[in-house]
C-alpha positions as a printed NumPy array, in Angstrom:
array([[  5.449, -20.457,   5.145],
       [  4.98 , -18.887,   8.591],
       [  7.093, -15.775,   9.125],
       [  9.367, -15.962,  12.175],
       [  8.929, -12.749,  14.153],
       [ 11.448, -13.692,  16.824],
       [ 15.016, -12.476,  16.701],
       [ 17.007, -15.395,  18.064],
       [ 20.057, -14.663,  20.214],
       [ 22.38 , -16.542,  22.535],
       [ 23.224, -15.141,  25.972],
       [ 25.83 , -16.012,  28.587],
       [ 23.341, -15.753,  31.465],
       [ 19.691, -14.916,  32.13 ],
       [ 20.506, -11.399,  33.374],
       [ 21.606, -10.413,  29.862],
       [ 18.034, -10.914,  28.626],
       [ 16.691,  -8.041,  30.77 ],
       [ 15.308,  -5.145,  28.717],
       [ 14.54 ,  -4.555,  25.039],
       [ 10.846,  -5.282,  25.669],
       [  8.311,  -4.682,  22.879],
       [  5.811,  -1.913,  22.253],
       [  2.426,  -3.396,  21.323],
       [ -0.349,  -1.388,  19.621],
       [ -3.71 ,  -1.767,  21.395],
       [ -5.933,  -1.512,  18.317],
       [ -8.87 ,  -3.447,  19.758],
       [ -8.881,  -1.282,  22.892],
       [ -8.729,   1.866,  20.739],
       [-11.734,   0.715,  18.735],
       [-13.824,  -0.548,  21.674],
       [-13.432,   2.667,  23.669],
       [-13.407,   4.904,  20.584],
       [-10.029,   6.39 ,  21.478],
       [ -8.853,   8.794,  18.771],
       [ -5.181,   8.204,  19.554],
       [ -2.601,   5.477,  18.955],
       [ -2.098,   3.476,  22.161],
       [  1.123,   1.511,  22.583],
       [  1.836,  -0.694,  25.584],
       [  5.419,  -1.186,  26.776],
       [  4.972,  -4.824,  27.797],
       [  7.436,  -5.431,  30.607],
       [  6.479,  -9.025,  31.403],
       [  8.881,  -9.977,  28.608],
       [ 11.685,  -9.482,  31.147],
       [ 12.882, -12.85 ,  32.533],
       [ 11.493, -12.221,  36.019],
       [  8.166, -11.122,  34.564],
       [  8.286,  -7.412,  35.361],
       [  9.868,  -4.026,  34.82 ],
       [ 11.589,  -4.379,  38.2  ],
       [ 14.185,  -6.741,  36.716],
       [ 15.799,  -3.597,  35.323],
       [ 16.326,  -1.97 ,  38.717],
       [ 17.26 ,  -5.285,  40.343],
       [ 20.213,  -5.488,  37.987],
       [ 21.21 ,  -1.839,  38.387],
       [ 20.921,  -1.77 ,  42.192],
       [ 23.034,  -4.895,  42.694],
       [ 25.679,  -3.796,  40.21 ],
       [ 25.759,  -0.373,  41.87 ],
       [ 26.149,  -1.891,  45.341],
       [ 29.021,  -4.076,  44.149],
       [ 30.744,  -1.104,  42.56 ],
       [ 30.428,   0.932,  45.761],
       [ 31.53 ,  -1.914,  48.062],
       [ 28.194,  -2.122,  49.886],
       [ 27.87 ,  -5.869,  49.288],
       [ 30.569,  -8.532,  49.078],
       [ 30.7  , -12.179,  48.101],
       [ 28.694, -14.249,  50.574],
       [ 26.512, -11.268,  51.484],
       [ 22.737, -11.161,  51.919],
       [ 20.476,  -8.827,  49.95 ],
       [ 17.353,  -7.79 ,  51.866],
       [ 14.508,  -5.702,  50.467],
       [ 10.998,  -4.561,  51.427],
       [  8.973,  -5.267,  48.295],
       [  5.468,  -5.653,  46.888],
       [  6.938,  -8.631,  45.054],
       [  8.309,  -7.603,  41.684],
       [ 11.416,  -5.76 ,  42.858],
       [ 12.117,  -8.787,  45.015],
       [ 11.838, -11.029,  41.965],
       [ 14.205,  -8.827,  39.99 ],
       [ 16.729,  -8.808,  42.833],
       [ 16.301, -12.552,  43.465],
       [ 16.887, -13.32 ,  39.792],
       [ 20.143, -11.351,  39.654],
       [ 21.223, -12.552,  43.104],
       [ 20.68 , -16.197,  42.12 ],
       [ 22.836, -15.641,  39.05 ],
       [ 25.584, -13.963,  41.087],
       [ 25.448, -16.16 ,  44.197],
       [ 23.941, -13.892,  46.874],
       [ 21.44 , -14.992,  49.517],
       [ 18.178, -12.996,  49.622],
       [ 15.436, -12.075,  52.105],
       [ 12.306, -10.137,  51.203],
       [  9.741,  -8.536,  53.493],
       [  6.305,  -8.256,  51.907],
       [  2.922,  -6.91 ,  53.126],
       [  0.31 ,  -9.612,  53.604],
       [ -1.985,  -8.087,  50.931],
       [  0.43 ,  -9.184,  48.212],
       [ -0.457, -12.273,  46.195],
       [  0.656, -15.776,  47.136],
       [  2.024, -16.214,  43.626],
       [  4.675, -13.581,  44.33 ],
       [  5.716, -15.273,  47.565],
       [  5.995, -18.665,  45.858],
       [  7.988, -17.177,  42.972],
       [ 10.465, -15.57 ,  45.366],
       [ 10.909, -18.847,  47.237],
       [ 11.343, -20.708,  43.942],
       [ 14.333, -18.436,  43.251],
       [ 15.85 , -19.405,  46.599],
       [ 14.722, -16.383,  48.613],
       [ 13.369, -16.226,  52.156],
       [ 10.123, -14.275,  52.612],
       [  8.734, -12.548,  55.716],
       [  5.1  , -11.449,  55.617],
       [  4.152,  -8.256,  57.476],
       [  0.889,  -6.392,  58.212],
       [ -0.334,  -4.13 ,  55.402],
       [ -2.214,  -1.459,  57.349],
       [  0.625,  -0.099,  59.505],
       [  2.593,   3.144,  59.312],
       [  5.958,   2.989,  57.504],
       [  7.797,   3.797,  60.755],
       [  6.173,   1.028,  62.805],
       [  8.623,  -1.708,  63.875],
       [  6.459,  -4.358,  62.158],
       [  6.129,  -2.506,  58.828],
       [  7.836,  -4.218,  55.932],
       [ 10.382,  -1.402,  55.775],
       [ 11.464,  -1.767,  59.409],
       [ 11.333,  -5.571,  59.455],
       [ 13.879,  -5.583,  56.617],
       [ 16.146,  -3.407,  58.788],
       [ 15.732,  -5.8  ,  61.723],
       [ 16.929,  -8.737,  59.596],
       [ 19.871,  -6.689,  58.339],
       [ 20.863,  -5.669,  61.887],
       [ 20.852,  -9.259,  63.118],
       [ 23.214, -10.226,  60.279],
       [ 25.46 ,  -7.194,  60.866],
       [ 25.7  ,  -8.221,  64.502],
       [ 27.518, -11.427,  63.5  ],
       [ 30.276,  -9.384,  61.745],
       [ 30.773, -12.127,  59.152],
       [ 28.953, -13.833,  56.276],
       [ 26.092, -16.051,  57.43 ],
       [ 25.279, -19.508,  56.121],
       [ 21.922, -20.297,  54.555],
       [ 20.961, -22.23 ,  57.686],
       [ 21.867, -19.308,  59.938],
       [ 19.875, -16.976,  57.721],
       [ 16.877, -19.3  ,  57.906],
       [ 16.988, -19.139,  61.715],
       [ 17.137, -15.333,  61.661],
       [ 14.199, -15.131,  59.228],
       [ 12.064, -17.538,  61.278],
       [ 12.844, -15.616,  64.468],
       [ 11.876, -12.247,  62.961],
       [  8.731, -13.683,  61.329],
       [  7.704, -15.025,  64.755],
       [  8.16 , -11.576,  66.332],
       [  6.029, -10.004,  63.589],
       [  3.308, -12.635,  63.785],
       [  3.091, -12.392,  67.571],
       [  3.228,  -8.578,  67.397],
       [  6.215,  -8.366,  69.735],
       [  6.794,  -4.723,  68.897],
       [  9.123,  -3.99 ,  71.814],
       [ 11.505,  -6.788,  70.815],
       [ 11.539,  -5.598,  67.203],
       [ 12.164,  -2.026,  68.363],
       [ 15.049,  -3.206,  70.518],
       [ 16.715,  -4.853,  67.495],
       [ 16.178,  -1.696,  65.433],
       [ 17.491,   0.687,  68.12 ],
       [ 20.66 ,  -1.23 ,  68.949],
       [ 23.807,   0.48 ,  67.677],
       [ 25.475,  -2.045,  65.371],
       [ 28.507,  -1.551,  63.142],
       [ 27.65 ,  -1.625,  59.453],
       [ 29.206,  -4.458,  57.42 ],
       [ 29.055,  -5.438,  53.713],
       [ 27.562,  -8.834,  54.655],
       [ 23.956,  -7.578,  54.548],
       [ 22.602,  -4.851,  52.301],
       [ 19.201,  -3.266,  51.74 ],
       [ 19.142,  -1.686,  48.274],
       [ 15.965,   0.198,  49.321],
       [ 14.344,   0.887,  45.991],
       [ 12.583,   3.918,  47.498],
       [ 15.849,   5.774,  48.093],
       [ 18.254,   4.153,  45.624],
       [ 19.624,   6.373,  42.836],
       [ 20.069,   3.324,  40.595],
       [ 16.277,   2.857,  40.479],
       [ 15.435,   5.884,  38.276],
       [ 18.847,   5.596,  36.601],
       [ 17.948,   2.126,  35.289],
       [ 14.909,   3.577,  33.521],
       [ 16.764,   6.657,  32.307],
       [ 19.439,   4.489,  30.7  ],
       [ 17.29 ,   1.599,  29.441],
       [ 13.47 ,   1.889,  29.414],
       [ 13.364,   5.502,  28.26 ],
       [ 15.939,   5.03 ,  25.509],
       [ 14.094,   1.968,  24.225],
       [ 10.807,   3.902,  24.059],
       [ 12.471,   6.823,  22.283],
       [ 14.059,   4.493,  19.756],
       [ 10.9  ,   2.405,  19.249],
       [  8.726,   5.481,  18.618],
       [ 11.479,   7.207,  16.619],
       [ 11.013,  10.182,  18.922],
       [  7.387,  10.655,  17.908],
       [  5.871,   9.969,  21.36 ],
       [  3.398,  12.606,  22.615],
       [  2.205,  11.133,  25.929],
       [  3.678,   8.689,  28.452],
       [  1.396,   7.147,  31.093],
       [  2.808,   5.168,  34.023],
       [  1.721,   4.15 ,  37.48 ],
       [  3.717,   5.704,  40.328],
       [  5.057,   3.308,  42.973],
       [  8.599,   4.142,  44.04 ],
       [  8.447,   6.701,  41.24 ],
       [ 11.648,   5.378,  39.686],
       [  9.991,   4.366,  36.42 ],
       [  8.16 ,   7.609,  35.692],
       [ 11.082,   9.725,  36.951],
       [ 13.766,   7.962,  34.925],
       [ 11.698,   7.811,  31.75 ],
       [ 10.338,  11.318,  32.226],
       [ 13.779,  12.855,  32.758],
       [ 15.227,  11.32 ,  29.594],
       [ 12.244,  12.094,  27.381],
       [ 11.921,  15.673,  28.665],
       [ 15.584,  16.183,  27.783],
       [ 14.774,  15.059,  24.256],
       [ 11.499,  16.952,  23.851],
       [  9.968,  19.225,  26.472],
       [  6.501,  19.042,  24.915],
       [  6.014,  15.324,  25.646],
       [  3.434,  14.989,  28.439],
       [  4.295,  12.66 ,  31.334],
       [  1.132,  11.54 ,  33.157],
       [  1.161,   9.55 ,  36.389],
       [ -1.522,   7.063,  37.429],
       [ -2.283,   6.862,  41.143],
       [ -4.684,   4.595,  43.057],
       [ -7.343,   6.016,  45.369],
       [ -5.755,   5.945,  48.84 ],
       [ -2.288,   6.993,  47.708],
       [ -0.718,  10.396,  48.407],
       [  0.938,  11.269,  45.085],
       [ -2.076,  12.947,  43.506],
       [ -2.659,  14.96 ,  46.698],
       [  0.951,  16.156,  46.93 ],
       [  0.991,  17.024,  43.22 ],
       [ -2.072,  19.232,  43.793],
       [ -0.176,  21.144,  46.467],
       [ -1.261,  19.441,  49.686],
       [  1.458,  19.2  ,  52.347],
       [  3.025,  15.791,  52.813],
       [  1.844,  15.744,  56.433],
       [ -1.783,  16.347,  55.446],
       [ -1.619,  13.932,  52.497],
       [ -0.338,  11.104,  54.714],
       [ -3.323,  11.615,  57.046],
       [ -5.645,  10.992,  54.086],
       [ -3.823,   7.863,  52.889],
       [ -5.682,   4.57 ,  53.294],
       [ -5.245,   0.961,  52.146],
       [ -6.159,  -0.193,  48.635],
       [ -5.813,  -3.556,  46.917],
       [ -4.082,  -2.879,  43.604],
       [ -0.436,  -3.859,  44.017],
       [  2.793,  -2.11 ,  43.114],
       [  1.605,   1.495,  42.681],
       [  0.756,   4.313,  45.067],
       [  2.445,   5.17 ,  48.362],
       [  1.928,   6.598,  51.83 ],
       [  5.468,   8.009,  51.828],
       [  7.344,  10.291,  49.437],
       [ 10.406,   8.355,  48.224],
       [ 13.617,  10.058,  47.111],
       [ 13.297,   8.167,  43.818],
       [ 10.306,  10.202,  42.639],
       [ 10.528,  13.666,  41.077],
       [  6.989,  14.961,  40.703],
       [  8.247,  18.071,  38.889],
       [  8.763,  15.817,  35.855],
       [  5.124,  14.672,  36.018],
       [  2.75 ,  16.996,  34.146],
       [ -0.42 ,  15.609,  35.656],
       [ -1.8  ,  12.678,  37.666],
       [ -4.999,  10.723,  37.043],
       [ -6.622,   8.752,  39.866],
       [ -8.081,   5.243,  39.434],
       [ -9.852,   3.041,  41.984],
       [ -9.389,  -0.693,  42.571],
       [-12.606,  -1.66 ,  40.783],
       [-11.671,   0.258,  37.636],
       [ -8.136,  -1.162,  37.651],
       [ -9.251,  -4.767,  38.08 ],
       [-12.052,  -4.598,  35.497],
       [ -9.705,  -3.146,  32.88 ],
       [ -7.023,  -5.735,  33.677],
       [ -9.461,  -8.594,  33.095],
       [-11.005,  -7.007,  30.004],
       [ -7.573,  -6.398,  28.455],
       [ -6.696, -10.097,  28.718],
       [ -9.855, -11.1  ,  26.856],
       [ -9.777,  -8.297,  24.311],
       [ -6.075,  -8.153,  23.385],
       [ -4.723, -11.433,  24.767],
       [ -2.357,  -9.459,  27.026],
       [ -2.272, -10.915,  30.535],
       [ -0.973,  -8.277,  32.927],
       [ -1.335,  -7.211,  36.561],
       [ -3.614,  -4.676,  38.201],
       [ -1.179,  -1.774,  37.902],
       [ -1.287,  -2.209,  34.118],
       [ -5.083,  -2.186,  34.171],
       [ -4.958,   0.963,  36.299],
       [ -2.541,   2.587,  33.841],
       [ -4.736,   1.739,  30.855],
       [ -7.951,   2.874,  32.547],
       [ -6.246,   6.093,  33.635],
       [ -4.934,   6.673,  30.114],
       [ -8.323,   6.368,  28.436],
       [-10.016,   8.41 ,  31.169],
       [ -7.449,  11.212,  30.867],
       [ -7.424,  11.331,  27.056],
       [-11.207,  11.494,  26.869],
       [-11.697,  14.011,  29.686],
       [ -9.079,  16.307,  28.134],
       [-10.228,  15.891,  24.528],
       [ -6.859,  14.57 ,  23.354],
       [ -6.866,  13.303,  19.757],
       [ -4.351,  12.249,  17.122],
       [ -1.481,  11.608,  19.538],
       [  0.968,   8.727,  19.997],
       [  0.593,   7.413,  23.533],
       [  2.867,   4.959,  25.365],
       [  1.596,   3.167,  28.47 ],
       [  3.819,   1.207,  30.835],
       [  2.503,  -2.298,  31.606],
       [  4.775,  -3.281,  34.534],
       [  4.147,  -6.988,  35.093],
       [  2.441, -10.265,  34.219],
       [ -1.066, -11.286,  35.205],
       [  0.239, -14.701,  36.203],
       [  1.104, -13.136,  39.564],
       [ -2.592, -12.503,  40.254],
       [ -4.498, -15.592,  39.115],
       [ -5.853, -16.223,  42.62 ],
       [ -6.931, -12.593,  43.006],
       [ -7.779, -10.335,  40.049],
       [ -8.617, -13.26 ,  37.746],
       [-10.52 , -15.14 ,  40.456],
       [-14.237, -14.239,  40.533],
       [-14.611, -15.665,  44.035],
       [-11.884, -13.418,  45.454],
       [-13.365, -10.365,  43.742],
       [-16.854, -11.065,  45.055],
       [-15.566, -11.733,  48.569],
       [-13.875,  -8.337,  48.487],
       [-16.976,  -6.53 ,  47.272],
       [-16.052,  -6.077,  43.608],
       [-18.246,  -6.286,  40.517],
       [-17.239,  -9.109,  38.151],
       [-19.136,  -7.811,  35.118],
       [-16.148,  -5.965,  33.661],
       [-17.98 ,  -4.451,  30.688],
       [-20.522,  -2.952,  33.093],
       [-17.739,  -1.276,  35.107],
       [-16.054,   0.03 ,  31.95 ],
       [-19.223,   1.283,  30.284],
       [-18.553,   4.832,  31.477],
       [-15.352,   5.032,  29.41 ],
       [-17.067,   4.308,  26.072]])
């Protein structure tokens, strides 16, 4: 008789299935890399939208409703690398809101198609532009919001489609002056369009403080020694770190940052102004920043380890073959950074939890596509890349 490992439950809607994701021991990874610690992955693709961002999607929408920032018939707009958009789109579809997401063009096509499948509109923006530029994905989201506010009433799906197509045309044709004009116009705020703005939304870290962190504490029975997580908006590592530090100050919270991001530079004491000058594009999605969001508290982070695109992608691919866990590049970065940090610092005999934020199904045409890797100058012999960690 085959044992049934699944706890069957019945839910009233899909949103109720968010959270309570498993911890999975990475025994084969431990053995292959000779890691003298217990590695446990918090596998967040078990959320219905496929990522950890479902948690904040739920919290940010519920918070906006509670505070009267969005009303029935309103439009939720968000600049996203994809996963936060999916979390918001999932909850919005369940609750009846229209959605628009602005997304840099480096993000995978899978994410765009998934957002559209959930009924969302998507506007693609240039990747290599400053956050304050009118055609950055942050500012384009504001332009869409302003055009809806200007109507002073709820918009229909057809009206929203026209607004989205108009703004996408301005971005594509680089009509910066027209975008700036929309952004600079003084328009009365209404509850018919709302940007949760995950980078500055208190419900982002709160979601992880109240759910992810408590789950990890319960699952490890409080015996966790290290927590490794990539830093994007910083909400995940801040929320988890705050809760766990309240429980036990000696637990080490380690951030993982891609080469090209500013977090590791700021943590080392560099001024934000100087760090931003050194920021440059990278291809791993969902982690790293060229701004310092309000949702990150680096004082809760004990240390930061830096990982490059090649290391992240090789580990992501290797993990799928070795453990059967198909995740995205930020998970590969987190795992590579974990092993690198533990070995360089001689850490042994500890219980280590690593956040795996999303599913690898979002990256089949990129990370898991040899042709794409080769075209972008990456090595496809993963074991060769990872040899230095053994």
